[in-house]
N, CA, C, O and the ligand as a Tripos MOL2 file, in Angstrom:
@<TRIPOS>MOLECULE
protein
  253   251    64     0     0
PROTEIN
NO_CHARGES

@<TRIPOS>ATOM
      1 N          -6.0110   29.4580    3.6880 N.3       1 MET1
      2 CA         -6.4220   28.0490    3.1430 C.3       1 MET1
      3 C          -5.3610   27.1300    3.2490 C.2       1 MET1
      4 O          -4.2920   27.2850    2.6580 O.2       1 MET1
      5 N          -5.6560   26.0510    4.0800 N.am      2 ARG2
      6 CA         -4.6340   25.0360    4.2330 C.3       2 ARG2
      7 C          -4.7770   24.0400    3.1350 C.2       2 ARG2
      8 O          -5.8700   23.5530    2.8460 O.2       2 ARG2
      9 N          -3.5710   23.7150    2.4720 N.am      3 GLU3
     10 CA         -3.6170   22.6180    1.5020 C.3       3 GLU3
     11 C          -3.3320   21.2800    2.1220 C.2       3 GLU3
     12 O          -2.3150   21.0640    2.7810 O.2       3 GLU3
     13 N          -4.2400   20.4150    1.8940 N.am      4 THR4
     14 CA         -4.0160   19.0480    2.4160 C.3       4 THR4
     15 C          -3.9380   18.1070    1.3680 C.2       4 THR4
     16 O          -4.7660   18.0940    0.4570 O.2       4 THR4
     17 N          -2.8600   17.2070    1.4520 N.am      5 ARG5
     18 CA         -2.7540   16.1340    0.4310 C.3       5 ARG5
     19 C          -2.7120   14.8110    1.2120 C.2       5 ARG5
     20 O          -1.9600   14.6860    2.1790 O.2       5 ARG5
     21 N          -3.5250   13.8200    0.7900 N.am      6 THR6
     22 CA         -3.4760   12.4850    1.4320 C.3       6 THR6
     23 C          -3.1860   11.4650    0.3510 C.2       6 THR6
     24 O          -3.5490   11.6030   -0.8170 O.2       6 THR6
     25 N          -2.5560   10.5100    0.7880 N.am      7 ALA7
     26 CA         -2.2600    9.4310   -0.1540 C.3       7 ALA7
     27 C          -2.2350    8.0910    0.6130 C.2       7 ALA7
     28 O          -1.7720    8.0440    1.7520 O.2       7 ALA7
     29 N          -2.7040    7.0640    0.0260 N.am      8 THR8
     30 CA         -2.5990    5.7600    0.7240 C.3       8 THR8
     31 C          -1.7650    4.8200   -0.0200 C.2       8 THR8
     32 O          -1.9320    4.7500   -1.2370 O.2       8 THR8
     33 N          -0.9000    4.0980    0.5440 N.am      9 ASN9
     34 CA         -0.0980    3.1340   -0.0770 C.3       9 ASN9
     35 C          -0.2050    1.8030    0.5350 C.2       9 ASN9
     36 O          -0.1580    1.6830    1.7590 O.2       9 ASN9
     37 N          -0.3470    0.7980   -0.2480 N.am     10 CYS10
     38 CA         -0.5500   -0.5250    0.2300 C.3      10 CYS10
     39 C           0.5260   -1.4950   -0.3670 C.2      10 CYS10
     40 O           0.7650   -1.5600   -1.5730 O.2      10 CYS10
     41 N           1.1270   -2.2150    0.5620 N.am     11 ILE11
     42 CA          2.0970   -3.3100    0.0610 C.3      11 ILE11
     43 C           1.5740   -4.6410    0.6680 C.2      11 ILE11
     44 O           0.9670   -4.6790    1.7380 O.2      11 ILE11
     45 N           1.8330   -5.6570   -0.0410 N.am     12 ALA12
     46 CA          1.3140   -7.0110    0.4970 C.3      12 ALA12
     47 C           2.2580   -8.0460   -0.0550 C.2      12 ALA12
     48 O           2.9690   -7.8180   -1.0340 O.2      12 ALA12
     49 N           2.2460   -9.2250    0.6160 N.am     13 GLY13
     50 CA          3.0890  -10.3420    0.3360 C.3      13 GLY13
     51 C           2.5220  -11.5490    0.9050 C.2      13 GLY13
     52 O           1.4320  -11.5740    1.4770 O.2      13 GLY13
     53 N           3.3470  -12.6330    0.7220 N.am     14 CYS14
     54 CA          2.9340  -13.9420    1.1470 C.3      14 CYS14
     55 C           4.1030  -14.5120    2.0830 C.2      14 CYS14
     56 O           5.2480  -14.5960    1.6380 O.2      14 CYS14
     57 N           3.8170  -14.8630    3.2620 N.am     15 PHE15
     58 CA          4.8300  -15.2720    4.1350 C.3      15 PHE15
     59 C           5.5480  -16.5640    3.5730 C.2      15 PHE15
     60 O           6.7600  -16.7520    3.6780 O.2      15 PHE15
     61 N           4.6660  -17.4280    2.9690 N.am     16 VAL16
     62 CA          5.2160  -18.7030    2.5010 C.3      16 VAL16
     63 C           5.9920  -18.5740    1.3200 C.2      16 VAL16
     64 O           7.0190  -19.2430    1.2090 O.2      16 VAL16
     65 N           5.5790  -17.6920    0.3050 N.am     17 CYS17
     66 CA          6.3890  -17.5310   -0.9510 C.3      17 CYS17
     67 C           7.5440  -16.6840   -0.8380 C.2      17 CYS17
     68 O           8.5880  -16.9440   -1.4360 O.2      17 CYS17
     69 N           7.3900  -15.6040   -0.0380 N.am     18 ASN18
     70 CA          8.3980  -14.4300   -0.0090 C.3      18 ASN18
     71 C           8.7050  -13.9280    1.2900 C.2      18 ASN18
     72 O           9.3950  -12.9150    1.4070 O.2      18 ASN18
     73 N           8.2470  -14.5580    2.2970 N.am     19 GLY19
     74 CA          8.5550  -14.0540    3.7190 C.3      19 GLY19
     75 C           7.9740  -12.6690    3.9260 C.2      19 GLY19
     76 O           6.8580  -12.4610    3.4490 O.2      19 GLY19
     77 N           8.5310  -11.7940    4.5120 N.am     20 SER20
     78 CA          8.0680  -10.3940    4.8340 C.3      20 SER20
     79 C           8.3710   -9.4520    3.8580 C.2      20 SER20
     80 O           8.0550   -8.2790    4.0560 O.2      20 SER20
     81 N           9.0340   -9.8430    2.6530 N.am     21 ASP21
     82 CA          9.3330   -9.0010    1.5420 C.3      21 ASP21
     83 C           8.0640   -8.7820    0.7500 C.2      21 ASP21
     84 O           7.3560   -9.7550    0.4870 O.2      21 ASP21
     85 N           7.7450   -7.6150    0.3700 N.am     22 ALA22
     86 CA          6.5460   -7.3740   -0.4290 C.3      22 ALA22
     87 C           6.6030   -7.9760   -1.7850 C.2      22 ALA22
     88 O           7.6380   -7.9700   -2.4500 O.2      22 ALA22
     89 N           5.4980   -8.4920   -2.1860 N.am     23 MET23
     90 CA          5.2800   -9.0640   -3.5880 C.3      23 MET23
     91 C           4.4140   -8.2370   -4.3560 C.2      23 MET23
     92 O           4.5300   -8.2860   -5.5800 O.2      23 MET23
     93 N           3.5630   -7.4830   -3.8420 N.am     24 TRP24
     94 CA          2.6240   -6.6760   -4.4420 C.3      24 TRP24
     95 C           2.6590   -5.3000   -3.9370 C.2      24 TRP24
     96 O           2.5730   -5.0990   -2.7260 O.2      24 TRP24
     97 N           2.7840   -4.2940   -4.8120 N.am     25 THR25
     98 CA          2.7350   -2.9100   -4.3200 C.3      25 THR25
     99 C           1.7970   -2.0160   -5.0060 C.2      25 THR25
    100 O           1.8170   -0.7960   -4.8370 O.2      25 THR25
    101 N           0.9670   -2.6270   -5.7890 N.am     26 SER26
    102 CA         -0.0820   -1.8680   -6.6050 C.3      26 SER26
    103 C          -1.2020   -1.4750   -5.7190 C.2      26 SER26
    104 O          -1.2120   -1.7980   -4.5310 O.2      26 SER26
    105 N          -2.2460   -0.7120   -6.3320 N.am     27 LYS27
    106 CA         -3.3920   -0.2270   -5.4650 C.3      27 LYS27
    107 C          -4.1960   -1.4090   -5.0620 C.2      27 LYS27
    108 O          -4.8540   -1.3810   -4.0220 O.2      27 LYS27
    109 N          -4.1680   -2.5350   -5.9090 N.am     28 ASN28
    110 CA         -5.0220   -3.7290   -5.4390 C.3      28 ASN28
    111 C          -4.1820   -4.8010   -4.6130 C.2      28 ASN28
    112 O          -4.5320   -5.9800   -4.5560 O.2      28 ASN28
    113 N          -3.0970   -4.3280   -4.0060 N.am     29 ALA29
    114 CA         -2.2430   -5.2530   -3.4360 C.3      29 ALA29
    115 C          -3.0430   -6.0940   -2.3900 C.2      29 ALA29
    116 O          -2.8520   -7.3050   -2.2790 O.2      29 ALA29
    117 N          -3.8930   -5.4500   -1.6710 N.am     30 MET30
    118 CA         -4.6480   -6.0670   -0.5780 C.3      30 MET30
    119 C          -5.4920   -7.1870   -1.1810 C.2      30 MET30
    120 O          -5.5120   -8.2990   -0.6540 O.2      30 MET30
    121 N          -6.1880   -6.9030   -2.2820 N.am     31 ALA31
    122 CA         -7.0280   -7.8490   -3.0070 C.3      31 ALA31
    123 C          -6.1970   -9.0200   -3.5060 C.2      31 ALA31
    124 O          -6.6640  -10.1550   -3.4220 O.2      31 ALA31
    125 N          -4.9710   -8.8030   -4.0280 N.am     32 LEU32
    126 CA         -4.1540   -9.8720   -4.5090 C.3      32 LEU32
    127 C          -3.6680  -10.7200   -3.4430 C.2      32 LEU32
    128 O          -3.5710  -11.9290   -3.6540 O.2      32 LEU32
    129 N          -3.3230  -10.1840   -2.2260 N.am     33 ALA33
    130 CA         -3.0420  -11.0330   -1.1200 C.3      33 ALA33
    131 C          -4.2410  -11.8460   -0.6320 C.2      33 ALA33
    132 O          -4.0410  -12.9780   -0.1920 O.2      33 ALA33
    133 N          -5.4090  -11.3640   -0.6790 N.am     34 ALA34
    134 CA         -6.5670  -12.1370   -0.2920 C.3      34 ALA34
    135 C          -6.8410  -13.2240   -1.3210 C.2      34 ALA34
    136 O          -7.2360  -14.3310   -0.9540 O.2      34 ALA34
    137 N          -6.6340  -12.9230   -2.6350 N.am     35 ARG35
    138 CA         -6.9010  -13.9130   -3.5840 C.3      35 ARG35
    139 C          -5.8120  -15.0600   -3.6010 C.2      35 ARG35
    140 O          -6.1050  -16.2330   -3.8320 O.2      35 ARG35
    141 N          -4.5480  -14.6260   -3.3400 N.am     36 HIS36
    142 CA         -3.4790  -15.5550   -3.2010 C.3      36 HIS36
    143 C          -3.6460  -16.5360   -2.0890 C.2      36 HIS36
    144 O          -3.2550  -17.6980   -2.1950 O.2      36 HIS36
    145 N          -4.2580  -16.0390   -0.9660 N.am     37 HIS37
    146 CA         -4.5790  -16.9250    0.1610 C.3      37 HIS37
    147 C          -5.6280  -17.9070   -0.2670 C.2      37 HIS37
    148 O          -5.5180  -19.0980    0.0230 O.2      37 HIS37
    149 N          -6.6790  -17.4210   -0.9760 N.am     38 ASP38
    150 CA         -7.8480  -18.0940   -1.3250 C.3      38 ASP38
    151 C          -7.3290  -19.2960   -2.2720 C.2      38 ASP38
    152 O          -7.7370  -20.4450   -2.1030 O.2      38 ASP38
    153 N          -6.4300  -18.9640   -3.2480 N.am     39 ALA39
    154 CA         -6.0290  -19.9540   -4.2180 C.3      39 ALA39
    155 C          -4.9760  -20.9600   -3.6270 C.2      39 ALA39
    156 O          -4.9660  -22.1360   -3.9900 O.2      39 ALA39
    157 N          -4.1270  -20.4810   -2.7420 N.am     40 THR40
    158 CA         -2.9980  -21.4310   -2.2460 C.3      40 THR40
    159 C          -3.2140  -21.8610   -0.7960 C.2      40 THR40
    160 O          -2.5990  -22.8470   -0.3900 O.2      40 THR40
    161 N          -4.0300  -21.2060    0.0040 N.am     41 GLY41
    162 CA         -4.0110  -21.4420    1.4460 C.3      41 GLY41
    163 C          -2.9340  -20.8460    2.2580 C.2      41 GLY41
    164 O          -2.9070  -20.9900    3.4800 O.2      41 GLY41
    165 N          -1.9810  -20.1300    1.5580 N.am     42 HIS42
    166 CA         -0.8560  -19.5010    2.1750 C.3      42 HIS42
    167 C          -1.3080  -18.4390    3.1420 C.2      42 HIS42
    168 O          -2.4170  -17.9150    3.0330 O.2      42 HIS42
    169 N          -0.3780  -18.0940    4.1670 N.am     43 GLU43
    170 CA         -0.6660  -16.9200    5.0340 C.3      43 GLU43
    171 C          -0.1450  -15.7800    4.3230 C.2      43 GLU43
    172 O           1.0330  -15.7200    3.9710 O.2      43 GLU43
    173 N          -1.0380  -14.8250    4.0920 N.am     44 THR44
    174 CA         -0.6040  -13.5790    3.4010 C.3      44 THR44
    175 C          -0.7420  -12.4470    4.2390 C.2      44 THR44
    176 O          -1.3410  -12.5530    5.3090 O.2      44 THR44
    177 N          -0.1840  -11.2310    3.8170 N.am     45 TRP45
    178 CA         -0.2480  -10.0710    4.7660 C.3      45 TRP45
    179 C          -0.2680   -8.8820    3.8400 C.2      45 TRP45
    180 O           0.2820   -8.9040    2.7380 O.2      45 TRP45
    181 N          -0.9320   -7.8220    4.3320 N.am     46 ALA46
    182 CA         -1.0450   -6.4400    3.6210 C.3      46 ALA46
    183 C          -0.9390   -5.3390    4.6680 C.2      46 ALA46
    184 O          -1.5380   -5.3600    5.7430 O.2      46 ALA46
    185 N          -0.1370   -4.3960    4.2640 N.am     47 ASP47
    186 CA          0.0640   -3.2580    5.1520 C.3      47 ASP47
    187 C          -0.4620   -1.9790    4.2960 C.2      47 ASP47
    188 O          -0.0880   -1.7910    3.1390 O.2      47 ASP47
    189 N          -1.3010   -1.1780    4.9270 N.am     48 GLN48
    190 CA         -1.6930    0.0140    4.2260 C.3      48 GLN48
    191 C          -1.1260    1.2290    5.1170 C.2      48 GLN48
    192 O          -1.2230    1.2440    6.3440 O.2      48 GLN48
    193 N          -0.5640    2.1780    4.4060 N.am     49 THR49
    194 CA         -0.0430    3.3370    5.0140 C.3      49 THR49
    195 C          -0.8150    4.6480    4.5090 C.2      49 THR49
    196 O          -1.0180    4.8450    3.3110 O.2      49 THR49
    197 N          -1.2140    5.4950    5.4810 N.am     50 LEU50
    198 CA         -1.8460    6.6610    5.1180 C.3      50 LEU50
    199 C          -0.9040    7.7400    5.2850 C.2      50 LEU50
    200 O          -0.3360    7.9120    6.3640 O.2      50 LEU50
    201 N          -0.6940    8.5140    4.2330 N.am     51 THR51
    202 CA          0.2840    9.6560    4.2330 C.3      51 THR51
    203 C          -0.4870   10.9630    4.0960 C.2      51 THR51
    204 O          -1.3290   11.1140    3.2110 O.2      51 THR51
    205 N          -0.1900   11.8920    4.9760 N.am     52 VAL52
    206 CA         -0.9360   13.2090    4.9130 C.3      52 VAL52
    207 C           0.1760   14.3010    5.0200 C.2      52 VAL52
    208 O           1.1590   14.2030    5.7540 O.2      52 VAL52
    209 N          -0.1010   15.3510    4.1960 N.am     53 ARG53
    210 CA          0.8310   16.4570    4.1370 C.3      53 ARG53
    211 C          -0.1130   17.7380    4.2560 C.2      53 ARG53
    212 O          -1.1010   17.8390    3.5280 O.2      53 ARG53
    213 N           0.2040   18.6670    5.1520 N.am     54 TYR54
    214 CA         -0.3840   19.8850    5.1820 C.3      54 TYR54
    215 C           0.5470   20.9510    4.7810 C.2      54 TYR54
    216 O           1.6720   21.0320    5.2740 O.2      54 TYR54
    217 N           0.0980   21.7740    3.8920 N.am     55 GLY55
    218 CA          0.9030   22.9130    3.3870 C.3      55 GLY55
    219 C           1.9660   22.3860    2.5430 C.2      55 GLY55
    220 O           1.8560   21.3130    1.9500 O.2      55 GLY55
    221 N           3.0050   23.1400    2.4840 N.am     56 GLY56
    222 CA          4.2020   22.8140    1.7220 C.3      56 GLY56
    223 C           4.9460   23.9430    1.3300 C.2      56 GLY56
    224 O           4.3800   25.0330    1.4150 O.2      56 GLY56
    225 N           6.1630   23.8940    0.8960 N.am     57 HIS57
    226 CA          7.0890   25.0290    0.6990 C.3      57 HIS57
    227 C           6.6650   25.8780   -0.5780 C.2      57 HIS57
    228 O           6.6940   27.1080   -0.5880 O.2      57 HIS57
    229 N           6.2960   25.1450   -1.5790 N.am     58 ASP58
    230 CA          5.8870   25.7980   -2.7560 C.3      58 ASP58
    231 C           4.3850   25.6370   -2.9490 C.2      58 ASP58
    232 O           3.8640   24.5740   -2.6100 O.2      58 ASP58
    233 N           3.6760   26.5890   -3.4550 N.am     59 GLN59
    234 CA          2.1990   26.5990   -3.6420 C.3      59 GLN59
    235 C           1.7790   25.7550   -4.8610 C.2      59 GLN59
    236 O           0.6260   25.3720   -5.0590 O.2      59 GLN59
    237 N           2.8560   25.5000   -5.6730 N.am     60 GLN60
    238 CA          2.4740   24.8860   -7.0160 C.3      60 GLN60
    239 C           2.4770   23.3240   -6.7460 C.2      60 GLN60
    240 O           3.2370   22.7750   -5.9480 O.2      60 GLN60
    241 N           1.5700   22.7160   -7.4820 N.am     61 GLN61
    242 CA          1.6540   21.2650   -7.3790 C.3      61 GLN61
    243 C           2.7150   20.6030   -8.2080 C.2      61 GLN61
    244 O           2.7280   20.7160   -9.4330 O.2      61 GLN61
    245 N           3.6350   19.8880   -7.5120 N.am     62 SER62
    246 CA          4.6720   19.3380   -8.2420 C.3      62 SER62
    247 C           4.4360   17.9730   -8.8790 C.2      62 SER62
    248 O           5.2580   17.4460   -9.6280 O.2      62 SER62
    249 N           3.3180   17.4550   -8.5550 N.am     63 ASP63
    250 CA          3.1060   16.1020   -9.2410 C.3      63 ASP63
    251 C           1.7160   15.8590   -9.5870 C.2      63 ASP63
    252 O           1.3930   14.8100  -10.1450 O.2      63 ASP63
    253 ZN          2.2020  -17.9050   -1.3850 Zn       64 ZN64
@<TRIPOS>BOND
     1     1     2 1
     2     2     3 1
     3     3     4 2
     4     3     5 am
     5     5     6 1
     6     6     7 1
     7     7     8 2
     8     7     9 am
     9     9    10 1
    10    10    11 1
    11    11    12 2
    12    11    13 am
    13    13    14 1
    14    14    15 1
    15    15    16 2
    16    15    17 am
    17    17    18 1
    18    18    19 1
    19    19    20 2
    20    19    21 am
    21    21    22 1
    22    22    23 1
    23    23    24 2
    24    23    25 am
    25    25    26 1
    26    26    27 1
    27    27    28 2
    28    27    29 am
    29    29    30 1
    30    30    31 1
    31    31    32 2
    32    31    33 am
    33    33    34 1
    34    34    35 1
    35    35    36 2
    36    35    37 am
    37    37    38 1
    38    38    39 1
    39    39    40 2
    40    39    41 am
    41    41    42 1
    42    42    43 1
    43    43    44 2
    44    43    45 am
    45    45    46 1
    46    46    47 1
    47    47    48 2
    48    47    49 am
    49    49    50 1
    50    50    51 1
    51    51    52 2
    52    51    53 am
    53    53    54 1
    54    54    55 1
    55    55    56 2
    56    55    57 am
    57    57    58 1
    58    58    59 1
    59    59    60 2
    60    59    61 am
    61    61    62 1
    62    62    63 1
    63    63    64 2
    64    63    65 am
    65    65    66 1
    66    66    67 1
    67    67    68 2
    68    67    69 am
    69    69    70 1
    70    70    71 1
    71    71    72 2
    72    71    73 am
    73    73    74 1
    74    74    75 1
    75    75    76 2
    76    75    77 am
    77    77    78 1
    78    78    79 1
    79    79    80 2
    80    79    81 am
    81    81    82 1
    82    82    83 1
    83    83    84 2
    84    83    85 am
    85    85    86 1
    86    86    87 1
    87    87    88 2
    88    87    89 am
    89    89    90 1
    90    90    91 1
    91    91    92 2
    92    91    93 am
    93    93    94 1
    94    94    95 1
    95    95    96 2
    96    95    97 am
    97    97    98 1
    98    98    99 1
    99    99   100 2
   100    99   101 am
   101   101   102 1
   102   102   103 1
   103   103   104 2
   104   103   105 am
   105   105   106 1
   106   106   107 1
   107   107   108 2
   108   107   109 am
   109   109   110 1
   110   110   111 1
   111   111   112 2
   112   111   113 am
   113   113   114 1
   114   114   115 1
   115   115   116 2
   116   115   117 am
   117   117   118 1
   118   118   119 1
   119   119   120 2
   120   119   121 am
   121   121   122 1
   122   122   123 1
   123   123   124 2
   124   123   125 am
   125   125   126 1
   126   126   127 1
   127   127   128 2
   128   127   129 am
   129   129   130 1
   130   130   131 1
   131   131   132 2
   132   131   133 am
   133   133   134 1
   134   134   135 1
   135   135   136 2
   136   135   137 am
   137   137   138 1
   138   138   139 1
   139   139   140 2
   140   139   141 am
   141   141   142 1
   142   142   143 1
   143   143   144 2
   144   143   145 am
   145   145   146 1
   146   146   147 1
   147   147   148 2
   148   147   149 am
   149   149   150 1
   150   150   151 1
   151   151   152 2
   152   151   153 am
   153   153   154 1
   154   154   155 1
   155   155   156 2
   156   155   157 am
   157   157   158 1
   158   158   159 1
   159   159   160 2
   160   159   161 am
   161   161   162 1
   162   162   163 1
   163   163   164 2
   164   163   165 am
   165   165   166 1
   166   166   167 1
   167   167   168 2
   168   167   169 am
   169   169   170 1
   170   170   171 1
   171   171   172 2
   172   171   173 am
   173   173   174 1
   174   174   175 1
   175   175   176 2
   176   175   177 am
   177   177   178 1
   178   178   179 1
   179   179   180 2
   180   179   181 am
   181   181   182 1
   182   182   183 1
   183   183   184 2
   184   183   185 am
   185   185   186 1
   186   186   187 1
   187   187   188 2
   188   187   189 am
   189   189   190 1
   190   190   191 1
   191   191   192 2
   192   191   193 am
   193   193   194 1
   194   194   195 1
   195   195   196 2
   196   195   197 am
   197   197   198 1
   198   198   199 1
   199   199   200 2
   200   199   201 am
   201   201   202 1
   202   202   203 1
   203   203   204 2
   204   203   205 am
   205   205   206 1
   206   206   207 1
   207   207   208 2
   208   207   209 am
   209   209   210 1
   210   210   211 1
   211   211   212 2
   212   211   213 am
   213   213   214 1
   214   214   215 1
   215   215   216 2
   216   215   217 am
   217   217   218 1
   218   218   219 1
   219   219   220 2
   220   219   221 am
   221   221   222 1
   222   222   223 1
   223   223   224 2
   224   223   225 am
   225   225   226 1
   226   226   227 1
   227   227   228 2
   228   227   229 am
   229   229   230 1
   230   230   231 1
   231   231   232 2
   232   231   233 am
   233   233   234 1
   234   234   235 1
   235   235   236 2
   236   235   237 am
   237   237   238 1
   238   238   239 1
   239   239   240 2
   240   239   241 am
   241   241   242 1
   242   242   243 1
   243   243   244 2
   244   243   245 am
   245   245   246 1
   246   246   247 1
   247   247   248 2
   248   247   249 am
   249   249   250 1
   250   250   251 1
   251   251   252 2
@<TRIPOS>SUBSTRUCTURE
     1 MET1         2 RESIDUE 1 A MET
     2 ARG2         6 RESIDUE 1 A ARG
     3 GLU3        10 RESIDUE 1 A GLU
     4 THR4        14 RESIDUE 1 A THR
     5 ARG5        18 RESIDUE 1 A ARG
     6 THR6        22 RESIDUE 1 A THR
     7 ALA7        26 RESIDUE 1 A ALA
     8 THR8        30 RESIDUE 1 A THR
     9 ASN9        34 RESIDUE 1 A ASN
    10 CYS10       38 RESIDUE 1 A CYS
    11 ILE11       42 RESIDUE 1 A ILE
    12 ALA12       46 RESIDUE 1 A ALA
    13 GLY13       50 RESIDUE 1 A GLY
    14 CYS14       54 RESIDUE 1 A CYS
    15 PHE15       58 RESIDUE 1 A PHE
    16 VAL16       62 RESIDUE 1 A VAL
    17 CYS17       66 RESIDUE 1 A CYS
    18 ASN18       70 RESIDUE 1 A ASN
    19 GLY19       74 RESIDUE 1 A GLY
    20 SER20       78 RESIDUE 1 A SER
    21 ASP21       82 RESIDUE 1 A ASP
    22 ALA22       86 RESIDUE 1 A ALA
    23 MET23       90 RESIDUE 1 A MET
    24 TRP24       94 RESIDUE 1 A TRP
    25 THR25       98 RESIDUE 1 A THR
    26 SER26      102 RESIDUE 1 A SER
    27 LYS27      106 RESIDUE 1 A LYS
    28 ASN28      110 RESIDUE 1 A ASN
    29 ALA29      114 RESIDUE 1 A ALA
    30 MET30      118 RESIDUE 1 A MET
    31 ALA31      122 RESIDUE 1 A ALA
    32 LEU32      126 RESIDUE 1 A LEU
    33 ALA33      130 RESIDUE 1 A ALA
    34 ALA34      134 RESIDUE 1 A ALA
    35 ARG35      138 RESIDUE 1 A ARG
    36 HIS36      142 RESIDUE 1 A HIS
    37 HIS37      146 RESIDUE 1 A HIS
    38 ASP38      150 RESIDUE 1 A ASP
    39 ALA39      154 RESIDUE 1 A ALA
    40 THR40      158 RESIDUE 1 A THR
    41 GLY41      162 RESIDUE 1 A GLY
    42 HIS42      166 RESIDUE 1 A HIS
    43 GLU43      170 RESIDUE 1 A GLU
    44 THR44      174 RESIDUE 1 A THR
    45 TRP45      178 RESIDUE 1 A TRP
    46 ALA46      182 RESIDUE 1 A ALA
    47 ASP47      186 RESIDUE 1 A ASP
    48 GLN48      190 RESIDUE 1 A GLN
    49 THR49      194 RESIDUE 1 A THR
    50 LEU50      198 RESIDUE 1 A LEU
    51 THR51      202 RESIDUE 1 A THR
    52 VAL52      206 RESIDUE 1 A VAL
    53 ARG53      210 RESIDUE 1 A ARG
    54 TYR54      214 RESIDUE 1 A TYR
    55 GLY55      218 RESIDUE 1 A GLY
    56 GLY56      222 RESIDUE 1 A GLY
    57 HIS57      226 RESIDUE 1 A HIS
    58 ASP58      230 RESIDUE 1 A ASP
    59 GLN59      234 RESIDUE 1 A GLN
    60 GLN60      238 RESIDUE 1 A GLN
    61 GLN61      242 RESIDUE 1 A GLN
    62 SER62      246 RESIDUE 1 A SER
    63 ASP63      250 RESIDUE 1 A ASP
    64 ZN64       253 GROUP 0 **** ****
């Protein structure tokens, strides 16, 4: 049986306020970037990363 773990991570920011440095790293970062654009008209960005791990050295869940 193969153990598969997936996690998504999203960071977002505003080019006008903070350049390419992330301003939001929570799960709703994408929504915050969208709302910030709606409120200010600024150009905002959001990057979502999908992380997948198959198996692992120890069978126990460490987190
Ligand atoms: Zn802004």
